[in-house]
Each structure stands twice: as C-alpha cells, then as structure tokens.
N, C-alpha and C positions, 0 to 999 in steps of 0.2 A: 670497694675493698671490704666486702662482707666477711671474708674469712681471715681478716687481719689479726695477727697476734704477735706481740714482741715479748720474748721471755728474757729475763735478766741474765747476763753473762759477765761476771766480774772479771775473770781472767782476760777476756777479750777487751774489756774497757781499759784495764791498766796497760795492756800491751799497746792498744791503739793510741792512747794518750802519750805513752812513752815515745812511740815512734813519731806521731804527728807533731809533738812539741819539741823534739830533740833539736830541731834547727832554730827554734825561737827561744833563746836563752832566758829572757825575763819570764817566760811562761812555762818554764821547766816543771814537769810533774814527775815525781818519784814513783818507782815501781812499788815501793813499800807504802801501803796506804796508812801506816801508822806514823809516817814522817809528816812534819808540818808542811802544809801547802804554802808554797812560796808565791806571794802575790805581787803583781806589778803595781805601779803607782795608780794607774787607772782603776785597777781592781780594788785597791785599798780605798780610793775615793768613792767608788760605787758602794763598797761594803759599809763605809761610814754613813753615806746617805740612806742606804737601805735600812740600817739600824734605827734610823729616825722614824721610819714609816712601816716597818714590818716586824712582826713578832712570830718567830718560828715555833712549831711547824705552821706552814701556810698552804693554801690551795691556790694554784696559779696556772696560767697557760704559758706555753712556749711556742713561738712562731719563727719560721724561717722561710725566706724566699730564695729560690735558686733555680738551677737548671737540672734536668735529669728525669723529669716526669715521675712515674710511680716508684722508680728505684730511689729517687731523692726523698720522697715521702716516707718510704720504709726506713731509709737510713736515718732520717731525722727522728723518727719514732724510736728506732733502736738506740740512738744516743741517749735519749731521755730514759728509756727503759733500763739500759745498762748502768747509768750513773745513779739512778734512784733505786735500782734493784727491785723493780716492780714489773708486772706484766701490764702492757698497754693493750686495751681492748679497742675494737673497731669503733665503738661510740665515743672514744677519746681522740680519734684521728679525723681531722677535717682538712680538706684540700680544695684548691681551686687553681685552674690554669688561667694565665693571663689572656687577654682578648686576642692577642696575636699568636698565642701558643708558645712564646719563648721562655716563659718562667712559670714555676709552680709555687704556690704558697702552701705550706704545711703548718697546721696548728695542732698542738698536742695538749690535751687536758680537758677539763680541769684535773689536776693531779697534785697530790700532797708532796711538798718539799720540806725536808726536816731541818736543813741548815743553809745559810747563805753560801757556804762553800760548794754545795751541790749546784746551786745556780751558776756560780763561777765556772765550775767544771763543764756544765752543759754548754755555756757560751763559748768556752775555749774550744770544745769539740766542734761546735757549729762553725766557728771562725777558722778552724784548721781544714775544713772541707772547702776545696777550691770552687765548688759549685754554689756555695752560699753567697748571695749578694747582700743580704740584709737579715738580721735576726733580732728578736726581742723576747 
C-alpha cells in the first residue's frame, strides 16, 4: 500500500454515522456536531475508566480485524481519518492477513486523538461495519 492516503471528509463522516447508527437507538449520533454526544452505559463506563488513565490529547493506535482484504484496510483508515480530521499516511497503516486468509488485521497509528469522544466515535463506526469482528 505504498500510495495510500486518506484525506478527511467531515460531511461524509456525519452522514455515514447518521445512517449507520439510525437503527441503534442508544448509539444515536446527531448530524449537528455541536449537539452533545449521547453515550450508552458501556460508553459512559469506558469514559470513566479512560479518564483515570488517559490525559488528552494522546497518541494511540486503532486496530480492527475483519473481512474484506484491502478494501477493509482502506475503510478502517478512512474512518479514523474522517473522525480525527487528519490525513493518514502509508507509514501509519499496518496490515496482516490471517494464516488461512479469512481475516485481515488493520492497525492505524500512531495518531493523535484530542478527546475521548473521538475514540468513542471511531469505535462506533468500527462496530457499525458488519465486516469488523474485533476492534481496539
């Protein structure tokens, strides 16, 4: 993936989240980014634990395992790029295919995250993709 580049696209992100989360009531995301992010109980618990160990901004990695090969890797990188509103470079994208070739692991980073809400939005987007089997 030597020519890899993800450019941020805020409008795409808000539309994708609105569509992807519309069927999951507790994970509803509003189109207006100035509205307060509504958190589920699990997300509130995570945010509470995260506050004990993280001080934002932080630099971290995002990982997802799923199906779909190269398209999956690009989509995972695009999610991170869109939510963080940054360009992802090829040296920030690492991937590996499982021994049987059924799954692909995509790791994005290291990359700066400014708020815990950005982490929550990235994981929501990962979980809304039916190809994702695991993420961290």
